[in-house]
C-alpha positions as CSV (number, residue, x, y, z in Angstrom):
1,M,114.8,120.1,93.9
2,S,114.8,116.7,95.6
3,A,118.2,115.1,96.3
4,I,117.0,111.7,95.1
5,E,113.8,111.0,93.2
6,L,112.2,107.7,92.2
7,C,109.6,108.0,89.4
8,Q,107.5,104.8,88.7
9,V,110.5,102.6,89.4
10,R,110.0,98.9,88.6
11,K,112.2,95.9,88.8
12,S,111.6,92.4,87.3
13,Y,113.8,89.3,87.3
14,G,112.8,87.7,84.1
15,V,109.0,87.6,84.1
16,T,108.8,88.0,87.9
17,P,108.1,91.6,89.1
18,V,109.6,92.5,92.5
19,I,109.3,96.3,92.6
20,H,106.0,97.7,91.5
21,G,106.0,101.3,90.4
22,V,107.6,103.1,93.3
23,D,107.4,106.9,93.5
24,L,109.5,108.7,96.2
25,S,111.2,112.0,96.7
26,V,114.1,112.3,99.2
27,E,114.9,115.9,100.2
28,K,118.4,117.2,100.7
29,G,119.7,116.5,104.2
30,E,116.9,114.1,105.0
31,F,117.3,110.8,106.8
32,I,115.0,108.2,105.1
33,V,114.6,104.7,106.3
34,F,113.3,101.8,104.2
35,V,111.7,99.2,106.5
36,G,109.7,96.1,106.0
37,P,109.9,92.3,106.3
38,S,112.4,90.1,104.5
39,G,111.8,90.0,100.8
40,C,109.8,93.2,100.6
41,G,112.3,94.8,98.2
42,K,114.0,97.4,100.4
43,S,117.6,96.3,99.6
44,T,116.8,95.9,95.9
45,L,115.4,99.5,95.8
46,L,118.5,100.8,97.5
47,R,120.8,98.9,95.1
48,M,118.8,100.4,92.2
49,I,119.5,103.9,93.5
50,A,123.2,103.0,93.8
51,G,123.3,101.6,90.3
52,L,124.1,98.0,91.5
53,E,120.8,96.7,90.1
54,E,119.4,97.5,86.7
55,I,116.2,99.4,86.6
56,S,113.5,97.6,84.5
57,E,111.2,100.7,84.1
58,G,111.0,104.2,85.5
59,E,113.6,106.8,86.4
60,V,116.1,107.4,89.2
61,R,117.1,111.1,89.5
62,I,119.9,112.5,91.6
63,D,120.0,116.3,91.9
64,G,117.5,116.4,89.0
65,E,119.7,114.3,86.6
66,V,118.4,110.9,85.4
67,V,121.1,108.4,86.3
68,N,119.6,105.1,84.9
69,E,122.5,104.7,82.5
70,I,125.2,106.2,84.7
71,E,127.6,103.7,86.3
72,P,127.7,103.5,90.1
73,A,131.0,105.2,90.6
74,R,129.9,108.3,88.8
75,R,126.6,108.8,90.7
76,G,128.3,110.5,93.6
77,L,126.9,108.1,96.3
78,S,128.6,106.2,99.0
79,M,127.3,102.9,100.2
80,V,127.8,101.1,103.5
81,F,127.0,97.4,103.4
82,Q,126.1,94.8,106.0
83,S,129.5,93.2,105.6
84,Y,132.3,95.6,106.4
85,A,134.2,94.7,103.2
86,L,137.6,96.0,104.6
87,Y,140.9,95.0,103.1
88,P,142.5,92.8,105.8
89,H,146.1,93.6,104.9
90,M,145.6,97.4,105.1
91,S,145.5,99.6,108.2
92,V,142.4,101.6,109.2
93,A,144.0,104.7,107.5
94,G,144.7,102.6,104.4
95,N,141.2,101.3,104.1
96,M,139.7,104.8,104.6
97,S,142.0,106.4,102.0
98,F,142.0,103.6,99.4
99,G,139.1,104.9,97.3
100,L,140.6,108.4,97.1
101,R,144.0,107.1,96.1
102,M,142.4,105.1,93.3
103,T,140.7,108.2,91.9
104,G,143.8,110.3,91.9
105,T,143.0,112.6,94.8
106,S,146.1,114.4,96.0
107,K,148.0,113.1,99.0
108,A,147.4,116.3,101.0
109,E,143.7,116.3,100.3
110,T,143.4,112.6,101.0
111,E,145.1,113.0,104.4
112,R,142.9,115.9,105.3
113,R,139.7,114.0,104.5
114,V,140.8,110.9,106.3
115,K,141.8,113.0,109.4
116,E,138.4,114.7,109.5
117,A,136.5,111.5,109.1
118,A,138.6,109.8,111.8
119,A,137.9,112.7,114.2
120,I,134.1,112.5,113.5
121,L,134.1,108.8,114.2
122,Q,136.6,108.8,117.0
123,L,139.0,106.5,115.2
124,E,142.2,108.5,115.7
125,P,143.8,105.9,118.2
126,L,143.0,103.1,115.8
127,M,144.4,104.4,112.5
128,K,147.4,102.0,112.4
129,R,145.5,98.9,113.3
130,K,144.5,96.2,110.9
131,P,140.8,95.1,110.7
132,S,141.6,91.9,112.6
133,Q,142.6,94.0,115.6
134,L,139.2,95.8,115.7
135,S,135.9,95.0,117.3
136,G,132.7,94.7,115.1
137,G,131.6,98.2,116.0
138,Q,135.0,99.6,115.2
139,R,135.1,97.9,111.8
140,Q,131.7,99.3,110.9
141,R,132.9,102.8,111.9
142,V,135.9,102.3,109.5
143,A,133.5,101.3,106.7
144,I,131.4,104.4,107.4
145,G,134.6,106.5,107.5
146,R,135.6,105.1,104.1
147,A,132.2,106.4,102.8
148,I,132.5,109.8,104.5
149,V,135.9,110.7,102.9
150,R,134.3,110.5,99.4
151,Q,132.1,113.5,100.4
152,P,129.2,111.9,98.5
153,K,125.9,113.5,97.5
154,A,124.1,110.9,99.7
155,F,124.9,108.0,101.9
156,L,123.2,104.6,101.4
157,F,123.2,102.1,104.3
158,D,122.2,98.5,103.6
159,E,121.4,96.9,107.0
160,P,124.8,98.1,108.4
161,L,124.2,96.9,112.0
162,S,122.9,93.4,111.3
163,N,126.2,91.7,112.2
164,L,126.5,93.4,115.6
165,D,125.3,92.2,118.9
166,A,122.4,93.9,120.6
167,E,124.5,96.3,122.8
168,L,126.7,97.4,119.9
169,R,123.6,97.9,117.7
170,V,122.3,100.4,120.1
171,A,125.6,102.2,120.4
172,M,126.1,102.4,116.6
173,R,122.6,103.5,116.1
174,V,123.3,106.5,118.3
175,E,126.6,107.2,116.4
176,I,124.8,107.1,113.0
177,A,122.2,109.5,114.3
178,K,125.0,111.9,115.6
179,L,126.8,111.5,112.3
180,H,123.7,112.7,110.4
181,Q,123.4,115.7,112.7
182,D,127.1,116.6,112.3
183,L,127.2,116.1,108.5
184,G,123.7,117.2,107.5
185,S,124.0,114.8,104.6
186,T,121.2,113.0,102.8
187,M,121.0,109.4,104.0
188,I,118.9,106.4,103.0
189,Y,119.0,103.5,105.4
190,V,117.6,100.0,105.0
191,T,116.6,97.8,108.0
192,H,114.1,95.2,108.9
193,D,114.2,96.4,112.5
194,Q,111.3,98.8,113.1
195,V,112.9,100.1,116.3
196,E,116.0,101.1,114.4
197,A,113.7,102.8,111.8
198,M,111.7,104.7,114.5
199,T,114.9,106.0,116.3
200,L,116.8,107.1,113.2
201,A,114.4,108.4,110.6
202,D,113.1,111.8,109.6
203,R,110.7,109.8,107.5
204,I,110.0,106.1,107.2
205,V,109.1,104.3,104.0
206,V,107.2,101.1,104.9
207,L,107.5,98.5,102.1
208,R,105.6,95.2,101.5
209,A,106.0,92.9,98.5
210,G,107.7,95.6,96.4
211,R,105.2,98.4,97.1
212,I,105.2,101.4,99.4
213,E,102.5,100.9,102.1
214,Q,103.0,104.3,103.7
215,V,105.5,107.1,104.1
216,G,105.6,109.4,107.1
217,T,107.4,110.5,110.2
218,P,107.9,107.9,112.9
219,G,105.2,109.7,115.0
220,D,102.7,109.8,112.1
221,L,103.2,106.1,111.3
222,Y,102.9,105.1,115.0
223,A,99.8,107.2,115.7
224,D,98.1,107.3,112.4
225,P,98.7,104.1,110.3
226,D,97.0,103.8,106.9
227,N,96.3,100.1,107.2
228,V,96.6,97.0,109.3
229,F,100.0,96.1,108.0
230,V,101.6,99.4,109.0
231,A,99.7,99.4,112.3
232,G,101.0,95.9,113.2
233,F,104.6,96.4,111.9
234,I,105.4,99.8,113.5
235,G,105.6,99.7,117.3
236,S,107.2,97.4,119.9
237,P,105.3,95.7,121.4
238,R,103.0,95.5,118.4
239,M,99.6,97.1,118.2
240,N,96.7,94.9,119.3
241,L,94.6,94.2,116.2
242,L,91.3,92.7,117.5
243,N,88.5,91.3,115.5
244,G,85.1,93.0,115.8
245,T,81.9,93.6,113.9
246,S,80.0,96.7,112.9
247,D,76.3,97.4,112.1
248,G,77.2,100.7,110.5
249,K,76.6,102.7,113.7
250,V,78.5,100.9,116.5
251,V,81.4,98.5,116.8
252,S,81.2,95.3,118.9
253,I,84.2,93.5,120.4
254,S,84.0,90.9,123.1
255,D,81.4,92.2,125.6
256,L,81.9,95.9,124.6
257,T,79.9,97.9,122.1
258,F,80.8,101.5,121.3
259,A,80.5,104.2,118.6
260,P,84.0,105.1,117.3
261,A,85.0,108.7,116.7
262,L,85.1,108.9,112.8
263,N,84.8,111.6,110.3
264,G,83.3,109.3,107.6
265,P,80.8,106.4,107.6
266,L,81.4,103.2,109.5
267,P,81.4,100.1,107.2
268,V,79.0,97.3,107.9
269,G,80.5,93.8,108.6
270,P,83.8,92.6,110.1
271,V,86.2,95.3,111.3
272,T,89.5,95.3,113.1
273,I,90.0,97.5,116.2
274,G,93.6,98.7,116.8
275,L,94.8,99.5,120.3
276,R,98.3,100.1,121.5
277,P,99.3,98.2,124.7
278,E,100.2,101.4,126.4
279,Q,96.7,102.9,125.7
280,F,95.3,100.6,128.4
281,D,97.7,102.2,131.0
282,S,96.9,105.9,130.5
283,A,93.2,105.9,129.5
284,E,91.5,109.3,129.7
285,G,88.1,110.6,128.5
286,E,85.2,108.3,127.7
287,L,86.4,104.8,128.5
288,G,85.6,101.3,127.3
289,T,86.7,98.2,129.1
290,L,87.8,94.7,128.1
291,S,88.0,91.7,130.4
292,V,91.4,90.1,130.2
293,S,92.5,86.7,131.4
294,V,96.3,86.7,132.1
295,D,98.6,84.0,130.5
296,V,102.1,85.4,131.0
297,V,103.5,88.7,132.4
298,E,106.8,90.1,131.1
299,N,108.2,92.2,134.0
300,L,110.5,94.8,132.4
301,G,111.1,96.8,135.6
302,G,109.4,100.2,135.0
303,T,106.7,98.4,132.9
304,S,105.1,95.1,132.6
305,I,103.6,93.6,129.4
306,V,100.6,91.4,130.1
307,H,100.0,88.6,127.5
308,G,96.3,87.8,128.0
309,R,93.1,86.7,126.3
310,L,89.7,88.2,125.9
311,D,86.7,86.1,126.8
312,E,86.3,84.7,123.3
313,G,90.0,83.8,123.1
314,Q,91.6,86.7,121.2
315,I,95.2,87.5,122.3
316,V,95.7,90.9,123.7
317,L,98.8,92.7,125.1
318,V,98.4,95.2,127.9
319,E,101.1,97.5,129.3
320,Q,101.0,98.2,133.0
321,R,103.0,100.6,135.1
322,G,102.8,101.6,138.8
323,K,102.7,99.3,141.9
324,T,99.6,97.3,141.1
325,R,100.2,94.9,138.2
326,A,98.6,91.7,137.1
327,R,100.0,88.2,137.6
328,A,99.7,85.0,135.7
329,Q,96.2,83.4,136.0
330,D,94.6,86.7,137.1
331,K,91.6,88.2,135.4
332,F,91.2,91.9,135.3
333,T,89.4,94.8,133.5
334,A,91.5,96.8,131.1
335,P,90.1,100.3,130.4
336,F,91.0,102.3,127.2
337,A,90.0,105.6,125.8
338,L,87.3,105.0,123.1
339,A,88.6,108.0,121.1
340,E,92.0,106.3,120.7
341,A,90.6,103.1,119.1
342,L,91.6,102.8,115.4
343,I,89.2,101.1,113.0
344,F,90.1,99.1,109.9
345,D,87.7,97.7,107.4
346,A,87.5,94.1,106.1
347,S,90.2,94.9,103.5
348,G,92.6,96.1,106.2
349,Q,92.4,99.8,105.2
350,R,92.0,102.5,107.9
351,V,88.5,104.0,108.4
352,R,88.9,107.6,109.5
């Protein structure tokens, strides 16, 4: 039995639909990440699971039970928000224990759970402090601790790291990953940051305009995207999506013509060729080459990202390693393995 299941879930505000028939099963102990651009419906979907948004159609099931009409407090879920929502007049211990005290949990049990959560999150030295005496990362750990003490069926995270600076985001990302390993709990996490999604998730749910575009492991979505949207959204730097044409047998792009490795027929007409920037740096097997004029080079130390143009003006990113690297205004030949080129048809769907 799935821990959480969405069955043809829809949401409308008046006559405006925002979630369009979503089906999804989340297994026990799984870390699922909802990712997508702003306005895609990921937070709305999470709030529907939590019971904070009314479901227009369909069913949400938790441990097999339909919970559409069950109030949020009785669903057995804990939610961590983007804002820490801590009581400023209470200590860390007071904030973490507040929910348990309000539900009548015994003092001894409350103290035990708070102590365990504090140990997991390394909050023991901070238990007497007020939120104003904590850093942003420490406040977010307290908010997570408040969720842990409830011992929920699942944790729901709604962009919990958005208010933190870049360094703290990385540190907290690692802490949340460790927390999942330690607790083994079911977690659903919302973010617009695809790097966050790639590093945390067992499976990623890519959303666009209230619909699921693809569900898969980070590796599957990176190497085997179903469409142009997923290909361009997952990966940093983003995949090169280059315009080409097909006669049904070969694909032409810039001054290169090749027969892609496909199991099915190649469509006739305009196509999109997908190439990761790093695929130019480790090309093996039968190679194709593209002539690149360099505009700007990002020197990142171990790697460089070349921002260049093909002869007809299309923008292309090329990752380079090693001692020999391009410089601005250079022109060089970038080889890639023909077998690694992904082909998308005129509608943006992957051709396999």
